[in-house]
C-alpha positions in Angstrom: 119.9 66.0 49.6 122.4 65.4 46.8 123.3 68.3 44.4 125.8 68.7 41.6 129.4 69.4 42.8 129.9 72.5 40.8 126.7 73.9 42.6 127.9 73.1 46.0 131.4 74.5 45.2 129.7 77.7 44.1 127.5 77.9 46.9 130.4 77.6 49.4 131.8 80.8 47.8 134.9 79.0 46.5 134.4 79.8 42.9 131.7 80.6 40.3 130.0 77.4 38.9 131.9 77.7 35.7 135.2 77.9 37.5 134.2 75.0 39.8 133.7 72.8 36.6 137.3 73.6 35.8 138.4 72.7 39.2 136.6 69.5 39.0 138.0 68.6 35.4 141.5 69.3 36.7 141.2 66.8 39.5 141.1 69.4 42.4 137.9 68.0 43.9 137.5 65.1 46.1 134.5 63.3 47.7 135.1 61.3 50.8 138.7 60.9 49.8 138.3 60.1 46.1 139.2 62.3 43.3 136.1 63.3 41.1 136.6 64.5 37.5 133.2 63.9 35.9 131.1 66.9 35.5 127.4 66.4 36.9 128.7 64.0 39.9 126.4 64.7 42.8 127.1 64.7 46.6 125.2 65.3 49.8 127.0 68.0 52.1 125.3 66.6 55.1 127.0 63.1 54.5 129.9 63.5 52.3 133.1 65.2 52.9 133.8 67.5 49.9 137.3 69.1 49.4 138.6 71.6 46.9 142.3 71.9 46.6 142.5 69.8 49.9 140.2 72.2 51.8 136.9 70.9 53.2 134.1 73.1 52.1 131.3 71.7 54.2 131.7 74.2 57.1 131.3 77.1 54.5 128.2 75.6 53.2 126.7 75.4 56.7 127.3 78.9 57.8 127.4 80.7 54.5 125.5 83.9 54.3 124.7 85.0 50.6 126.3 88.4 49.8 125.6 90.7 46.9 127.8 93.6 46.4 127.3 96.4 43.8 131.0 97.9 43.0 131.7 101.1 40.8 134.8 99.5 39.2 137.7 101.9 38.4 139.8 101.5 35.2 142.8 99.3 35.7 141.2 96.4 37.7 140.7 92.9 36.4 137.1 91.3 36.7 138.3 88.2 38.1 138.9 86.5 41.5 142.5 85.6 40.6 145.1 86.5 38.0 148.5 84.7 37.3 150.0 88.1 36.2 149.3 89.6 39.5 147.1 92.5 38.3 144.8 94.4 40.6 141.5 92.7 40.9 138.0 93.9 41.6 137.8 91.7 44.8 140.7 93.7 46.2 138.1 96.6 46.5 135.6 94.8 48.7 136.9 93.5 51.8 135.3 92.0 55.0 132.7 89.8 53.1 134.6 86.5 52.7 135.5 85.1 49.1 133.5 86.7 46.4 133.6 86.4 42.6 132.4 88.9 39.9 129.2 88.2 38.0 130.1 88.6 34.5 132.9 90.8 33.3 134.0 94.4 32.7 137.1 95.0 30.6 140.3 96.0 32.4 139.9 99.7 31.1 136.3 99.8 31.4 134.6 101.6 34.3 131.2 101.2 36.0 128.9 98.9 37.8 129.7 95.3 38.5 128.2 92.7 41.0 130.3 90.6 43.2 128.7 87.6 45.1 129.3 84.3 46.8 126.2 82.9 45.3 126.9 80.6 42.4 123.2 80.3 41.3 122.8 83.9 41.3 125.9 84.2 39.1 124.8 81.7 36.6 121.3 83.0 36.2 122.4 86.7 35.9 125.6 86.2 33.8 123.9 83.8 31.4 120.6 85.9 31.1 119.7 87.3 27.6 116.9 89.4 29.1 118.8 91.5 31.7 120.0 94.8 30.0 123.3 96.3 30.6 123.6 100.1 29.9 126.8 101.8 29.0 128.1 105.5 28.5 130.2 105.7 25.6 132.6 108.4 24.4 134.1 107.9 20.9 136.8 109.5 18.8 135.2 111.8 16.3 131.6 112.2 15.2 130.0 109.2 13.6 127.2 109.6 11.0 123.6 108.9 11.4 124.0 106.3 8.9 127.0 104.6 10.9 124.9 104.6 14.1 121.7 103.1 12.4 124.2 100.3 11.1 125.2 99.5 14.8 121.6 99.5 15.9 120.7 96.9 13.3 123.7 94.7 14.3 127.2 94.4 12.5 129.5 91.5 11.9 132.8 92.2 13.8 136.4 91.2 12.7 136.3 88.0 14.8 133.1 86.8 12.9 130.6 87.6 15.7 127.3 89.2 14.5 126.0 91.4 17.1 122.2 91.5 17.9 120.4 94.7 17.4 121.4 97.3 20.1 119.5 100.2 21.6 121.7 103.3 21.0 120.7 106.7 22.2 122.7 109.8 21.1 123.8 112.2 24.0 125.2 115.7 23.9 128.2 115.6 21.6 131.1 117.8 21.8 133.2 119.3 18.7 135.6 116.4 18.6 133.7 113.4 20.5 130.4 111.7 20.1 128.6 110.5 23.3 126.2 107.8 23.3 124.2 105.5 25.7 124.3 101.9 24.5 122.1 99.1 25.9 123.1 95.5 25.2 121.6 92.1 26.1 124.6 90.0 25.3 128.2 90.0 26.5 130.5 89.5 23.7 134.2 90.2 24.6 134.9 94.0 24.3 131.8 94.1 22.1 131.1 98.0 22.3 134.7 98.7 21.6 134.8 96.5 18.5 131.3 97.6 17.3 132.6 101.4 17.2 135.8 100.1 15.6 133.9 98.7 12.8 132.7 102.0 11.8 136.0 103.9 12.2 135.3 105.5 15.6 137.4 104.2 18.6 135.9 104.3 22.0 137.7 106.7 24.2 135.6 106.2 27.4 133.4 103.4 28.5 131.4 103.1 31.6 128.6 100.8 32.6 125.9 102.8 34.2 123.0 100.2 34.9 122.5 96.4 35.1 118.9 95.6 34.7 116.9 98.2 36.7 119.8 98.8 39.0 121.3 102.2 38.4 123.9 104.1 40.5 125.1 107.3 39.1 126.2 108.9 42.2 128.8 106.5 43.7 132.5 107.3 43.2 134.8 104.9 41.4 136.2 102.2 43.8 133.0 102.4 46.1 130.7 99.7 46.8 127.4 98.9 48.6 125.2 96.0 49.4 122.2 95.3 47.2 119.0 94.8 49.0 116.6 91.9 48.7 114.3 93.8 46.2 117.4 94.5 43.9 118.5 91.0 44.0 115.0 89.7 43.3 114.5 92.2 40.4 117.5 90.7 38.5 116.4 87.1 39.3 112.9 87.8 38.0 113.6 90.6 35.6 110.8 92.1 33.6 111.3 94.9 31.3 109.5 97.9 32.7 106.4 98.9 30.8 106.9 101.7 28.2 105.4 105.2 29.2 102.6 106.0 27.0 102.7 109.9 26.0 99.3 111.7 26.5 97.9 112.5 23.0 95.5 115.4 22.9 92.7 114.8 20.4 91.7 118.2 18.8 88.0 118.1 17.6 87.6 121.7 16.7 88.0 122.2 12.9 90.6 124.7 11.5 89.0 127.2 9.1 85.6 126.6 7.4 83.8 123.5 8.7 83.4 120.7 6.4 80.4 118.5 5.9 80.9 114.9 7.3 81.6 112.6 4.4 78.4 110.3 3.9 79.5 106.6 4.2 77.1 104.2 2.2 77.3 100.6 2.4 78.7 99.0 -0.8 76.0 97.3 -3.0 76.1 93.5 -3.2 76.7 92.3 -6.7 73.9 90.6 -8.3 74.1 87.0 -8.5 74.2 85.8 -11.9 72.6 82.6 -13.1 74.4 80.6 -15.6 
């Protein structure tokens, strides 16, 4: 069956679908010996020979097992599968699973949860989703006012012109010098949380992602990783916001003090019809 080249390249674990599009556009992909540069071109891995940078990817498509790894990223690692500057990569922390790529990004100096996979379809679905929340623990310099936090909750325009969507911000236990917050976002603008707090004059001192969708892992050490199980993968692909817990409300019927007579409710009289 024919499928788009960028999808096949992603399925082979060579690159994410977006990076695959860049490889095609730059002339690094051939089908049956011919260079393909048109995005959307289709091929059949059962009958066509597909090469990326001169390497045949058909065997990888035949034997590929889909892998999903949850990594607790430390500071000082780049959320990428390659870097021309030679910086440390998140993929360096996960060995023995073949070629993986990160789903979305965490800033170089941000810690916390990030998923690595060889499944391009999964990457495309999760990274582009506006439904899946990402939850962060944030430590900021100084103590922002309640008015400033309300401003961030409603959405602010950043220096680069980007207007943030309304955000969920829960105040945590602060210290004498630092505010602590739990921030939930449904979008992924570059360094968004840092820029949000910069806009109210309180720079971020520490930033850590603690949840992706319903997946939360507070006990793992920085630099450690584990496989996601089938239910966790499915929960992201079919994400649904958990139902809000309803607080039980006690209805008190016993009157306080002297009982009052119930007010008699009478039906309003219909106005008489005038004859003109």
